[in-house]
C-alpha positions in Angstrom: 11.1 36.0 26.3 9.3 37.9 23.7 6.7 36.8 21.1 8.0 37.1 17.5 6.8 35.7 14.2 8.8 33.1 12.5 11.0 34.5 9.7 10.2 31.3 7.8 6.8 32.8 6.9 3.3 31.6 6.9 2.3 28.0 7.3 2.2 25.9 4.1 -1.4 25.8 2.9 -3.0 22.5 3.6 -4.5 22.4 0.2 -1.1 22.5 -1.3 0.0 19.5 0.8 -3.1 17.6 -0.3 -2.3 18.3 -3.9 1.2 17.0 -3.2 -0.4 13.8 -1.9 -2.3 13.5 -5.2 0.9 14.0 -7.2 3.1 11.6 -5.2 0.6 8.8 -4.4 -2.0 9.2 -7.1 -0.1 7.7 -10.0 1.2 4.8 -7.8 -2.4 3.9 -6.8 -3.7 4.3 -10.4 -1.1 1.7 -11.4 -2.6 -0.5 -8.6 0.9 -1.0 -7.2 -0.3 -2.3 -3.8 -2.2 -5.1 -5.5 0.9 -6.1 -7.4 3.6 -5.7 -4.8 2.2 -5.8 -1.3 1.3 -8.7 1.1 -2.2 -7.8 2.4 -3.9 -5.8 -0.4 -5.6 -8.9 -1.9 -6.7 -10.0 1.6 -8.5 -6.7 2.1 -10.1 -6.8 -1.4 -11.2 -10.4 -0.6 -13.0 -9.3 2.6 -14.6 -6.3 0.7 -15.8 -8.7 -2.1 -17.7 -10.7 0.5 -19.5 -7.5 1.9 -20.3 -6.5 -1.7 -22.2 -9.8 -2.1 -23.4 -10.5 1.4 -23.6 -7.2 3.3 -25.5 -8.5 6.3 -24.0 -12.0 6.4 -20.4 -12.0 7.8 -20.1 -15.8 7.7 -17.7 -16.5 4.8 -17.4 -20.1 3.6 -14.6 -19.5 1.1 -11.8 -19.9 3.6 -11.1 -22.4 6.4 -14.3 -24.4 5.5 -16.1 -21.3 6.9 -15.1 -18.4 9.1 -16.6 -15.3 10.5 -15.5 -11.8 9.2 -16.7 -10.4 12.5 -13.2 -11.2 13.7 -12.0 -8.1 11.8 -13.6 -4.6 12.1 -15.4 -4.0 8.7 -15.5 -0.3 8.0 -12.5 -0.1 5.6 -13.7 -3.2 3.7 -17.3 -1.9 3.6 -16.2 1.4 2.1 -14.3 -0.6 -0.6 -17.4 -2.7 -1.2 -19.7 0.3 -1.6 -17.4 2.0 -4.1 -16.9 -1.3 -5.9 -20.5 -1.1 -7.2 -19.4 1.9 -9.3 -15.8 1.3 -10.2 -15.0 -2.4 -9.4 -13.0 -3.8 -6.5 -9.5 -2.9 -7.4 -10.2 0.7 -8.2 -12.4 1.0 -5.1 -9.5 -0.3 -3.0 -7.3 2.4 -4.5 -9.8 5.1 -3.8 -10.2 4.2 -0.1 -6.4 4.0 0.2 -6.2 7.4 -1.4 -8.8 8.8 1.0 -6.6 7.5 3.9 -3.6 9.2 2.5 -5.5 12.5 2.1 -6.7 12.3 5.7 -3.2 11.7 7.0 -1.7 15.1 6.5 -4.9 16.7 7.7 -4.7 14.7 10.9 -1.0 15.3 11.4 -1.5 19.0 11.0 -4.4 19.2 13.5 -2.6 16.9 15.9 0.7 18.8 15.6 -1.0 22.2 16.3 -1.7 21.0 19.8 2.0 20.9 20.4 3.7 23.4 18.2 3.0 26.5 16.2 1.1 26.5 12.9 4.1 26.8 10.7 5.9 23.8 12.3 2.6 21.9 12.2 2.4 22.5 8.5 5.9 21.2 8.0 5.0 18.1 10.0 2.0 17.6 7.7 4.2 18.0 4.7 6.6 15.4 6.1 3.8 12.9 6.4 3.5 12.7 2.6 7.0 11.2 2.4 7.1 9.1 5.5 8.9 5.8 4.9 6.6 4.0 7.3 3.6 5.1 5.2 5.2 4.0 1.9 6.2 0.7 3.5 2.7 -0.1 4.9 0.9 1.1 1.8 3.0 -0.4 -1.0 4.9 -3.3 0.7 2.7 -4.5 3.6 -0.6 -3.4 2.1 -2.1 -2.6 5.5 -5.2 -0.6 4.4 -6.8 -0.7 7.9 -3.7 0.6 9.7 -3.3 3.5 7.3 -7.0 4.4 7.4 -7.4 4.1 11.2 -4.4 6.2 12.2 -5.5 9.5 10.5 -9.0 9.1 11.9 -7.6 8.9 15.4 -5.3 11.9 14.6 -8.3 13.9 13.6 -10.3 12.8 16.6 -7.8 13.6 19.4 -7.8 17.4 18.8 -11.6 17.3 19.6 -10.7 15.2 22.6 -8.3 18.0 23.7 -10.9 20.8 23.2 -13.6 18.8 25.0 -11.2 18.2 28.0 -10.2 21.8 28.1 -13.4 23.7 27.3 -16.3 21.2 27.6 -17.8 22.1 24.3 -20.5 19.5 23.3 -19.7 19.8 19.6 -16.1 18.7 20.3 -17.3 15.7 22.3 -19.7 14.6 19.5 -17.2 14.9 16.7 -14.3 13.4 18.7 -16.3 10.4 19.9 -17.8 9.7 16.4 -14.4 9.9 14.7 -13.0 7.7 17.3 -15.7 5.1 16.8 -15.2 5.3 13.0 -11.5 4.6 13.6 -12.3 1.7 15.9 -14.6 0.3 13.2 -11.7 0.2 10.8 -9.0 -1.6 12.9 -8.9 -3.4 16.2 -5.2 -3.3 16.8 -5.0 0.5 16.3 -8.0 0.7 18.7 -6.3 -1.4 21.4 -2.8 0.1 21.1 -2.4 3.0 18.7 -5.3 5.0 20.2 -3.6 4.9 23.6 -0.4 6.3 22.2 -2.3 9.3 20.8 -4.9 9.9 23.5 -2.9 9.7 26.7 -0.3 12.4 25.8 -3.2 14.7 24.6 -5.0 14.3 27.9 -1.8 15.0 29.8 -1.3 18.1 27.6 -4.8 19.3 28.3 -4.2 18.9 32.0 -0.9 20.8 31.8 -2.5 23.6 29.8 -5.4 23.9 32.2 -3.2 24.1 35.2 -0.9 26.7 33.5 -3.9 28.9 32.5 -5.5 28.6 36.0 -2.2 29.6 37.7 -1.3 26.1 38.9 -4.7 25.1 40.2 -5.9 21.6 39.9 -6.9 20.3 36.5 -9.7 18.0 37.9 -12.2 19.2 35.3 -9.9 18.1 32.5 -9.5 14.7 34.0 -13.2 14.3 34.6 -14.0 15.3 31.0 -11.3 13.0 29.8 -12.9 10.2 31.8 -16.3 10.9 30.4 -14.9 10.9 26.8 -13.3 7.5 27.5 -16.5 6.1 29.0 -18.5 7.1 25.9 -15.8 5.6 23.7 -15.9 2.3 25.7 -19.7 2.1 25.5 -19.7 3.0 21.9 -17.0 0.6 20.9 -18.7 -2.2 22.9 -22.0 -1.6 21.0 -20.6 -0.8 17.5 -18.3 -3.8 17.5 -20.4 -6.1 19.6 -20.2 -9.1 17.2 -16.4 -8.8 17.3 -16.4 -9.0 21.1 -18.8 -12.0 21.0 -16.6 -13.8 18.5 -13.4 -13.1 20.5 -15.0 -14.2 23.8 -16.4 -17.4 22.3 -13.3 -18.3 20.4 -10.2 -16.7 21.9 -7.0 -17.0 19.9 -5.4 -20.2 21.2 -3.5 -21.3 18.2 0.2 -22.1 18.4 2.2 -18.8 17.8 3.2 -18.2 14.2 6.6 -16.6 13.7 6.9 -13.1 12.2 10.0 -11.3 11.3 8.9 -8.0 13.0 9.2 -9.8 16.4 12.9 -10.5 15.7 15.9 -9.0 17.4 17.1 -6.6 14.7 20.7 -6.6 16.1 21.0 -10.3 15.4 19.1 -10.1 12.1 20.4 -7.0 10.2 18.3 -7.7 7.2 15.1 -7.6 9.2 16.4 -4.5 10.9 16.9 -2.8 7.6 13.4 -3.9 6.5 11.6 -2.9 9.7 13.7 0.0 10.9 15.9 1.7 8.3 13.3 1.6 5.5 10.3 2.9 7.5 12.2 5.6 9.4 14.6 6.7 6.6 16.1 10.1 7.2 14.1 10.5 10.5 16.8 8.4 12.0 19.1 11.4 11.7 16.6 13.5 13.6 16.3 11.2 16.6 18.9 13.1 18.7 16.9 16.3 18.1 13.6 14.6 18.9 15.0 13.3 22.2 16.8 16.6 23.2 13.9 19.0 22.2 11.2 16.7 23.6 13.0 16.3 26.9 14.0 20.0 27.3 10.6 21.5 26.6 8.0 20.5 29.3 5.1 20.9 26.9 6.6 18.3 24.6 7.5 15.7 27.2 4.1 13.8 27.1 4.6 13.5 23.3 8.2 12.4 23.7 7.2 9.6 26.2 4.5 8.3 24.0 6.9 8.4 21.0 9.5 6.5 23.0 7.2 3.7 23.9 5.9 3.3 20.3 9.5 3.5 19.1 10.6 0.7 21.5 7.6 -1.5 20.6 8.4 -1.0 16.9 11.8 -2.6 17.5 10.0 -5.9 18.2 12.2 -8.4 20.0 15.2 -6.1 19.9 14.5 -5.1 23.5 12.7 -7.2 26.2 10.2 -4.5 27.0 7.4 -5.5 24.5 7.6 -9.1 25.6 7.4 -8.2 29.3 4.5 -5.8 28.8 2.4 -7.8 26.3 3.0 -11.4 27.5 1.4 -13.9 25.1 0.0 -11.1 23.0 3.6 -10.5 21.8 3.5 -13.7 19.9 0.2 -12.7 18.1 0.9 -9.1 17.2 3.1 -7.8 14.3 5.1 -4.7 15.1 5.6 -2.7 11.9 2.5 -0.6 12.7 4.2 0.6 15.9 6.8 2.2 13.7 4.1 4.1 11.9 2.7 5.4 15.1 6.1 6.4 16.4 6.8 8.3 13.2 3.5 10.2 13.5 4.2 11.1 17.1 7.6 12.4 16.2 6.4 14.6 13.3 5.5 17.7 15.4 9.0 17.8 16.8 10.5 17.1 13.4 8.4 20.1 12.2 10.1 22.3 14.8 13.5 21.0 13.5 12.6 21.9 9.9 11.6 25.4 10.8 14.7 25.9 12.9 16.9 24.8 10.1 15.1 26.9 7.5 15.5 29.9 9.7 19.2 29.5 10.2 20.3 28.1 6.8 17.4 28.9 4.4 18.9 27.5 1.1 21.0 24.7 2.5 18.2 23.5 4.8 15.6 23.7 2.0 17.8 21.5 -0.2 18.7 19.1 2.6 15.2 18.7 3.9 13.8 18.1 0.4 16.5 15.5 -0.3 15.9 13.8 3.0 12.1 13.6 2.4 12.3 12.4 -1.2 15.2 10.1 -0.3 13.2 8.5 2.5 10.2 7.9 0.2 12.5 6.7 -2.7 14.3 4.2 -0.4 10.9 2.7 0.7 9.8 2.4 -2.9 13.2 1.1 -4.2 13.1 -1.5 -1.4 10.0 -3.1 -3.1 12.4 -4.3 -5.8 15.6 -4.6 -3.9 14.2 -6.5 -0.9 14.7 -10.3 -0.7 11.1 -10.4 0.7 8.8 -10.3 -2.2 5.0 -10.6 -2.2 3.3 -12.8 -4.8 0.1 -10.9 -5.0 0.7 -9.9 -8.7 0.7 -13.6 -9.8 -1.6 -14.3 -12.7 -4.3 -16.7 -11.4 -6.8 -16.5 -14.3 -6.2 -20.1 -15.2 -7.0 -21.3 -11.7 -10.1 -19.1 -11.4 -11.3 -20.4 -14.8 -10.8 -24.0 -13.8 -12.7 -23.6 -10.5 -15.6 -21.7 -12.2 -16.4 -24.5 -14.8 -17.7 -28.0 -14.9 -19.0 -27.9 -11.3 -15.5 -27.8 -9.8 -16.7 -25.3 -7.2 -18.7 -28.1 -5.5 -15.4 -29.2 -4.0 -12.8 -27.5 -1.8 -9.4 -26.6 -3.2 -5.9 -25.8 -1.9 -3.1 -23.8 -3.4 0.6 -24.5 -2.8 3.2 -21.9 -3.7 0.7 -19.1 -4.4 1.4 -17.0 -1.3 -0.5 -13.7 -1.3 -2.2 -14.5 -4.6 -4.6 -16.9 -2.7 -7.1 -14.1 -1.8 -7.2 -13.1 -5.4 -8.4 -16.6 -6.4 -11.0 -16.6 -3.6 -12.3 -13.2 -4.7 -13.3 -14.3 -8.2 -14.6 -17.8 -7.6 -17.3 -19.3 -5.4 -15.2 -22.4 -4.8 -14.3 -22.8 -1.1 -10.8 -23.5 0.2 -9.5 -25.1 3.4 -6.7 -22.5 3.4 -6.8 -18.7 4.0 -4.7 -15.7 4.9 -6.3 -14.4 8.1 -4.7 -16.4 10.9 -7.0 -15.1 13.7 -10.1 -16.6 12.1 -8.9 -20.1 11.8 -10.6 -22.8 13.8 -9.6 -26.0 11.9 -7.3 -28.1 14.1 -5.1 -29.1 11.2 -4.0 -25.4 11.1 -4.3 -24.1 14.7 -2.3 -27.0 16.2 0.8 -26.1 14.2 2.9 -23.0 14.2 2.4 -22.2 10.6 0.3 -19.5 8.9 -1.0 -20.4 5.4 -0.8 -23.9 3.9 0.0 -22.3 0.5 3.3 -21.2 2.0 3.8 -24.3 4.2 7.5 -24.9 3.4 8.5 -21.4 4.7 7.3 -22.5 8.2 9.6 -25.5 8.3 8.5 -28.6 10.1 5.4 -26.9 11.5 4.2 -25.9 8.1 4.8 -29.3 6.4 3.2 -31.2 9.3 0.1 -28.9 9.0 0.0 -29.6 5.3 0.3 -33.4 5.8 -2.5 -33.3 8.3 -4.8 -31.5 5.9 -4.0 -33.9 3.0 -4.7 -36.8 5.4 -8.2 -35.4 6.0 -8.9 -34.4 2.4 -12.0 -36.6 2.2 -13.4 -35.0 5.4 -13.4 -31.5 3.9 -14.2 -32.4 0.3 -10.7 -31.3 -0.7 -10.4 -32.5 -4.3 -8.2 -30.1 -6.2 -4.7 -28.7 -5.4 -3.0 -26.1 -7.5 0.8 -26.1 -7.4 3.0 -23.2 -8.3 6.1 -24.7 -6.6 7.5 -28.1 -7.6 8.8 -28.5 -4.1 5.4 -29.8 -3.0 4.9 -32.3 -5.9 6.7 -35.3 -4.3 4.5 -35.0 -1.2 1.4 -35.0 -3.3 2.5 -38.1 -5.3 3.3 -39.9 -2.0 -0.2 -38.9 -0.6 -2.0 -40.4 -3.6 -2.8 -37.3 -5.7 -2.3 -37.2 -9.5 -1.7 -34.4 -11.9 -4.6 -33.7 -14.3 -3.8 -30.4 -16.0 -1.0 -27.9 -16.6 -1.2 -24.1 -17.2 1.0 -21.2 -18.0 3.8 -23.1 -19.6 3.9 -25.7 -16.8 4.4 -23.2 -14.0 1.0 -24.1 -12.6 -0.2 -27.7 -12.3 -3.5 -29.1 -11.1 -3.7 -32.2 -8.9 -6.8 -34.2 -8.0 -7.9 -37.0 -5.7 -10.5 -39.4 -7.2 -12.3 -40.7 -4.1 -13.4 -37.3 -2.7 -17.1 -36.5 -2.4 -18.4 -33.0 -2.9 -17.8 -30.6 0.0 -20.4 -30.4 2.6 -21.0 -27.6 5.0 -19.0 -27.9 8.2 -21.1 -27.1 11.2 -19.6 -24.5 13.5 -20.7 -22.7 16.6 -18.8 -19.6 15.3 -21.5 -18.7 12.8 -22.8 -15.2 13.8 -26.5 -14.9 14.6 -28.7 -13.1 12.1 -29.0 -10.1 14.5 -25.2 -9.9 14.7 -25.0 -9.7 10.9 -27.6 -6.9 11.0 -25.6 -4.9 13.5 -22.4 -5.6 11.6 -23.9 -4.2 8.4 -25.4 -1.0 10.0 -23.4 0.3 12.9 -19.8 0.5 11.7 -20.7 2.1 8.4 -23.1 4.3 10.3 -20.2 5.8 12.3 -18.6 6.9 9.1 -21.8 8.6 7.9 -22.4 10.3 11.3 -18.8 11.5 11.4 -19.2 13.3 8.1 -22.6 14.6 9.1 -21.3 16.0 12.4 -18.3 17.6 10.7 -20.7 19.3 8.2 -23.4 20.4 10.7 -21.0 21.3 13.5 -18.1 23.2 11.8 -15.1 24.1 13.8 -15.1 27.7 15.2 -12.0 29.7 14.5 -10.0 30.3 17.6 -7.9 33.3 18.4 -4.2 32.4 18.3 -2.8 31.5 21.7 0.9 31.7 22.4 2.5 28.3 22.9 5.5 28.3 25.2 7.8 26.4 22.7 11.2 28.0 23.0 13.2 28.2 19.8 16.8 29.4 19.7 18.1 31.5 16.9 21.5 32.9 16.4 20.7 36.0 18.4 17.8 35.3 20.8 15.4 32.9 22.4 11.8 33.6 21.6 8.3 32.1 21.8 6.3 31.1 18.7 2.7 31.9 18.2 0.2 29.1 17.5 -3.2 27.7 18.3 -3.8 25.6 21.4 
């Protein structure tokens, strides 16, 4: 083999890719599309609103008659809360989401350079701008934490690699701190996604060390990897200590709640389209190349194996493997985020494919790849309107908020029926507490945990379990000070009449009705052993946000040193010869 520069030319400048991020996602975020069309955006804004008012007190009485926000890592919400002081909650959410989208191609580029040459890595970064999984999670699912945590890990693992290979302290400090920041954003990405990224990188470092040392043992790499992992474990244990205390004291024992991402997509084609075709888009056409190139190049095999497991997990219940490996956790997790991780793991190999095609068929490949990228993103965006699954986060709730904020109505608890994802928006702008809520893992009320339903506001969509849960809550209305119910779906009105409630007001042309129960006393505080101790609130308000500030500080004070290019043994076939690309290790 001989080393030869790619005829495709120099790598795409990262600044140009970031400008493309601004051009593609900036207008959509300025229009606040996630708040109008996604499922979880209002949930994240609600959590952020609590930190904006009660930074050191994670006990939130607005949902479930009281719950602890230590059950969810706070960094993403705290960043929104900080920015909200200057621009308001909705704009602050958009800014943090935009920051995550800017960090993503940077992380993909740095991660991909571990596996492929710089040019292929730049095309991988370019592809991340148009990923269907990203568009799906940002604009349909509204998963801020997943989208923010993933690029932080992608930016952390190259430092993990360089620490394992070269033992540089600056790499250790930056890698650990970025990893802790990512852990402070999202617990599921910490427990699962980080493994998909870290294990193949350690495997790669071990392979490269052995190759450079002439086949000698890579023990030093494994020891340094173990030291990095030990520091991460200790750091995560300390930074998220209130989270672990909450989980140990109150493990999730509720009856499993159904979720479409756990379905068998072969038996449910609509779910398959929603969770497979839309997130992957044109990458589905690249799957044969990903498998062939990943299997045929030894250097890419760790990446391929990690991609394969993430890919299988992203299929939910289509294969038995996730259920076998996860056990009961299978019925708690949702699996759309695994598709994002699989897409990110595939991008370095997709970058190789793009460069190969551009070298062989410059004009046709440029046209085809552009159409594939834009088409993938366009499909995900069009699906927001075409999909039969529609979020209700954009529902106008001003009349409900106004009612709760006047005449002492906030002394009582309330319930919404038929409001879906608009419930957190109501809770954000009123002090009135509710017995319902959108974060299933924080629920402790038996009227909710003893039934396989998520939110009371969407009870009918959970069949018998949902309606039984709602009936149990209505039966105990006096216990919780539940006096007002807002209805946006006439389906529930006969049940309320039967249970002794009466309609008192109507809003928005009759689409929203208010129901009341006369003999209900003002709500009283429900005593709970889940209330975090004051010292837990102090740690919660200092350590997670501290990891973000220290990460930025280390990146500024300990800048990366430029490395000389090192030939990566990534064989690429042209029409005439087989050659090796140059790139950075």
